[in-house]
Each structure stands twice: as C-alpha cells, then as structure tokens.
C-alpha positions, 0 to 999 in steps of 0.5 A: 503531474508531480512524481512522488514515488520513483524506483529504478532498477530494484533488485533483491536476492535471497540466497539463490532466489532472485525475488525482485529482478529490476523493477521500475516503478513511478507513482504521481500525486493523485494516483492510487496504484494497485500492486498485484502478483501471485504469492512469491512474486516479490510484492512484499519484498518490493514494498519493503525496499520502497520504504527502506525497511529492506535494503535493495541489492541494487537500484534507487528509490526517491520518495517525494523528491528525497533519495532514500539512500541519501537521507533515509530519515527525511524520506521516511518522514514523507511516507506512511507505511502499513506493513503486512501484519501491522505489528504494534505494542500489544499491551498499549491501548489504541489511543496510547499507541497512536499518541506514541506514534505521533510523538515519535513523528515529532508532534507534541502536546495539542498538535499530537492530540489533534493528529491522533484525533483526526486519524481516529475519526477517519478510520472509525476507532472511537469505540475501541480507544481504551482497549489494549491492542492485543484484545482487538479483532483482526479488523480493528488491528488493521485499522489501527495500523492504517491510522498510524500510517496516515496521522502525520499526513504524508504525501506518500502511502505504502499500504500492504493489504489494507483491507485484510480482515475487515468486514464488508462495511469496513472495507467500503469505508477504507476503500473510500478513504483511500480514493479520497486521499488520492483524488482529493488530497493528491497523495501517491498511494501504492496498494498491494492486494489479492482482492481484484475487485479492490483494484477496480473499485479504488485504483487508477493504475494496476501493476502486476509483477510475476517472478520479480518483474513487472508484466503489466502497467496500465489502467484497470479499465484497459486491463479488463479490456483484455478479457475475452467476451463473456468474461463478465464480472470475472474479467479481472481474474481471467486477465490476472491468471493469463498475464501471470501464467504467460498465456496472453492469448487467453486474455484476448491478446 
C-alpha cells in the first residue's frame, strides 16, 4: 500500500521536558490509525509536528510524498487538520467561514460552493448554516472544524479528538464518515482519541505512546487479545492501562 504519512525520529523538548522522544510513524492509504496515550504522553505535540504547526527539534515528516520541511505549503495542501479546540472566527456564520476556508484553499466561484456544499452535507450542518460560530454548541463547533478539514478532499487527515462534544448519534455519524474516508476513499487518517471504544469501532491500527515514545503499534484486535480472560468489554481499557504503566504481565504478556 502507498505510504501517505511518514515520520522519522520526531523529537521535541520544552525546557527540560522531553515531550516527544524519537517517534517513528507511518500510515498507508486506507488506514485509520488510532493514536492513543495518557495525558502528557506527547500526542498533541506529535500531531502538531506532523502538520507543521510546531517545528520539530529533530526528525522528518513526509505527507503524501512531500517533505514538510522542504515544501511546507504543498505538504499542507495534501492534508486536512482538525486541531484540539478547532479555533474559528466566532463572528462569521458557518457558511461564510467554510466559504472563506475554501477560498483560502484556492477554490473560487462555483467550485468553492461545490466544495462547501459537499462538506456541509457530509457532516450534517444544514440546520446551522446561518448561525455565527460563537452561538453554536460544542458539538456543532466540532463538526464545523471537521468540515473545514475535509472540504478540499486531502489524501491525509490529522484529527485530534474529532468526536469530542458530540452526542451519541453525532458520534456514530462521524465515526462512519471516518471509516468511509479510509476504506472507500483511500485516505491515510490519524485519529487521536481518549475514547477506547472508538479505536475498536473505527481504527485499523492502534499506536499507543507513553512518555514521548511508541510503546504499541498493532491492530486493535491483537491489542485486545493481550487482555486476560474475563476482561470482557473492558479489554481495551485493561491493556491500555497495562502498557502505559509498563505492567505488560497484567495484560497477559
């Protein structure tokens, strides 16, 4: 399969804290990678380096074959990013914000409208198009953030907590959309989440980092197989606690 995201030896230090310590990561077309770790493990820092919003102290990133350090604008054209918090202009209406985003991406006239309409339909924003963003619920703000990330149809998506603030029905819709974009549209997707059931429901691979290093990289099925007998529906939770505390024996290893 074609590798669309390739990161090698990523490192980032804040003062005396080594936030990311030599992370390697590859994601191929059609893969949805669940990116997990406890708070402070370095997930958001890694994702910001993958997208070029934070400069790495060391290491390299390629997005859809383009080196981020050599051609950052072209690399970012090939990527959609939903950051934590998904900042947007609060006084703009939803439609105006998405049109602004489309135009910033280089789409004009009817093509910009087509892109915006497609994103609106895919994330179900029709009922709030005329509202200003500051009046939206947290869930709708998150969906606007997702819409801006996908409207230019990039081969690479970096999504930080994409279902944060969504109700159960909205979570189901967004998870299905993410699965479809991976399986049917061949995108490489990195999805950061604290919801372990989301990894089981959506992801084809799971990477767990702890203290800035990768400690697990395997399928959700093989990860759950580490759990002891009787873990039942909490199997993923048991394994996550085990690998992030260093107690692999607890997870049946």
